[in-house]
N, C-alpha and C positions, 0 to 999 in steps of 0.2 A: 510554444506550442504550437505544433502543426494543427492541433484538435479543435484551438478556439474559436480561427477563423472558422471553421467548419461550424460550428454552434452556436457565432453570429448569423450567417445565415439562416441557422434551424429557426432561430427568434424571429428576424426578421422575416420568413417566410411564415412562423406563426400569429405572428402581429399580438397583442392582447388577447386574444381569446383566451389564451394558455395558465396558471396561476404562476405568478413571481416565481422566478428561479432563489434557490437561498442563497448566491455572491455575495458574500460581502467585506466592502476595502478591499475588492481586489482577493478574498482571498476565494477557492469554491469549497462547496461542502459535499460530502456526498455521503457514502453511507454502503456498510458492508455486510455480506447473506448469500442467504443462495437466489440462485438467478431468478427463480418464479417470484418472487419481492419486489422483479424492474417493474413493471408498470404500477403499483404501489406506488415507490421512489421517486417514477416521473413524476404523479398523478402530486406529488405533496409537494415539490416543487426542489426535488435537491437536482443539485449541481449534476452529478455521476452518480454510476452505480457499480460498488465495487466489489464483481465476487473472486472464486477461488479456480483457480488454474484446473489445478487439481482435480476440480468438481466437472471445468467442461473437457478434461481429457477422457473422461468415463465415457460419453457420449458420443451415442449412434453421428454418422455424419446426416442420417439425416431428423437426426434432434435437434444438435446443432445447426442447422440448417433452417429451422424456426425460430432458435434465440437469435441467428444472424438477423431475420426476418424481422423481429419483432424491434431489436432495435434499431434498425437502419431505420423503420419507419417512425422510431418517437424522436425527441430534440435531445436525446441527452445519448452517451454512450458511457462504453465501461474505459474509462479513461484510466485509470489503475486495474489492476487483479494483484490478487493474494495469495500464499499460500504455493508457492511456486512446482515444488515438489515433493511428491504424496510418498513413494516405492523407490528409487532410485539413489544410493548412496553416493554423497562429495566426499567423506572422509572413511576410511577403512582399508580393508584388505582385500573387499569388494566393490569397488567402483569401476565401474563403465564407461569411461572417455565415450565408449563411439553411441552406447546408449543410450546417455545425456544427449549429446549433441543432437543424435537424429527426436530424441522426445523436445526438447528444446524451438530447433526449427517445426517443427509440428507445431508445438504449443504455440508458439508465437505468431505462427501464421494465424493461428484463430482466434490467438487475442487481438491481432492485427483489423483482423476482422470484426470487430467488435468496437473498433474505435482505439484500445490500449497503448499511453503512448508510453507506462511506466510497469514494467510488472516486481513486486516487494518478490525477495526470499528471506523468507524465515524456516519455514520446514525442517523442525525440526531434528525430524527424523533424516535427515537427508545427509545433517553435520554434525549430528552430538560423535564425542569423540569416544570408541569402544575401552572399554576398562582394560589399563593397562598399556594404553597405544601412546604413542609419542604425540606430542604436543603439538614438539615442533613441525614432524611430519605431518599431522592433520594444517596445523596452520598455512603449511605450503602446498597441501590439497585443495584446501578452499581457493588460495589463491590462483593455484594452475586453471582452477575450475570457472569464477570468476573473468580472468580472463579471456577463456576462450566461448563463456557463458556473453559476455562484453561484445565481442567480435558478432558474434549471430545477431544479439541485441543489434548495433549497429549496423545491422546488412536493411533491416528490418524497420529499420526507425525510432527504438525503444530504448529504455534504458533501467538496466538491473537493478533494483534498487537492496540494499544489505539492510533488514532488520535487526535490530540487537532483541535479544527476547531473554526474562527474568531466566533467573539458574536453575526455579523450578521446574522448567520446559526445557532448556537448552544447557551443556555445558560449556559453553563457547559462544564467544561474540556476547556480552548480555548486558555490555551497558556503551550509552553512544560514543565515546572515548574509543571503546574497542573496535567498533565499527566505522569512526572515522581513521583510527589507524590503517584498517584493514584498508579502507578503500586510499589513503594515499600510498600506502604501498604496490597496489594493485595498478595503479595510477592508469586506469582508464575513462576516455570520456563518457563512456556508456554503463557505466560500475558506479555506481552512488548511497546513498543511503536515505534514511528512513527516520524519524524518532518515533517513538508508541507513549504517549504517554503511561500508559497504565503500568506497561516496563518498565519508565522511568524510576518511577515512584515506586515500584518490587524494590528495587534495584535500590533506592534513596541517591541517585545520581542527581545533583546540582541543575537543575535546568538550563544553567548557563551554557551546557555544553551547545544547546540551542547558536551560541555567539560564536564558541569556539571553531563549530562544524558547519557554519553558516553558508557558506559554498555548496558545501555538497550534499545538504539537506533536500531533498527532492520532494517528499509526501508525511503527514503524520497522519497515526491513528488515534483515536481518540475514547478512553473510556474511564469515568468513575474508579479511583481504586478502591471505592468501596463497594468491593463486591462485581467489581467489573464492568457495572452497567453501564447505560447511555448517559451525560451526565443534563442534568437538568437544572443545579443554582450554583452559583457562582461562591457560593459556603461552601457546597461540600466537602470540599480538597484546600488545603490551607498554602498549596504552592500553585494552582489556576491562575490566580493573578500573576506570577514572577513568568508564569513559561509563557503567556500571552505579555504580559507585556516581553519579555523578549522575542517573538514573533513580531512587535511590533522595531523595534527597536533592530531585527535585520531584514526589516519590512520583504516580509514572507508573504508570496504572490502565486504559490502552492496551492495542493488541496489536503482538505482536513477530512479522513474517512471518522463516523463514528464504527467504532467494531468493540460491543460490547451485548453484553443479555439485553434483550429488550425486544419493543416490534414493533412496528413502522406505524403500526393503528394508535397504541396504547403511547408512546414515548417520543417521536419521531416535532408533534409541535410544539411539546417543551424544551427539545432536545437543539431546537433549533433555532428556537428563542434566548435559548442559553448561550450557543454563538454569535446571536447577535450580541447578547448583554458585554461578550468578553472580548468580542476583534473589535469592536465598534471604538 
């Protein structure tokens, strides 16, 4: 992916003066959060930072310019962004394709300026099926949305990644298997998927979906399912071993973002050590 060479240049320029990055066996470790945590994440050695597109969308041009300046002055980038759509609808009777396309063009331009390659579409509020609404129609609307979202992403050298979400948050696309079906039906080179370990465990889905969907998975979100907190110990969950075993089996070499309750100061060192143990 194009940002990796840019990071190599940044690291070469930085020499040995900065703390080592977290990258383990070719897998980059990042963290999701509010953009004000960017500098702390860089200092702690994360490979990238993952902010919310929706949060970026409400910034003034001046405020965004300051963030862009900070990111471009650092050795890491916002290679992935999440929470793509906050208020607009993809499903239902209130879908405004024109507004969606305008929003995506504007926000993917902003993301691009921060070095983004992958934009995660979870955004349950945009896709939840209204009560009594046809699920077949909803599925067709989602496919139509992803087709033109993929076109916009391709024009900006990005990928839209579908995120399966647990039933408690979304009433459609709840498992990796459903995400994989959707990716295959849309059949767009710039529409892929992620696996979120927390949602996978909430839905009791077999981690072996990593193998079946290997060619379509471009990103991972991770949290300890007990409390949705930052992972710290390999013994916290009985499926950790199988999950990381399958990642090794498919030779996964993309990013894993911590997305859970916790703080950089209190939890980052132990969580980074957890990934070193699980991935080595």
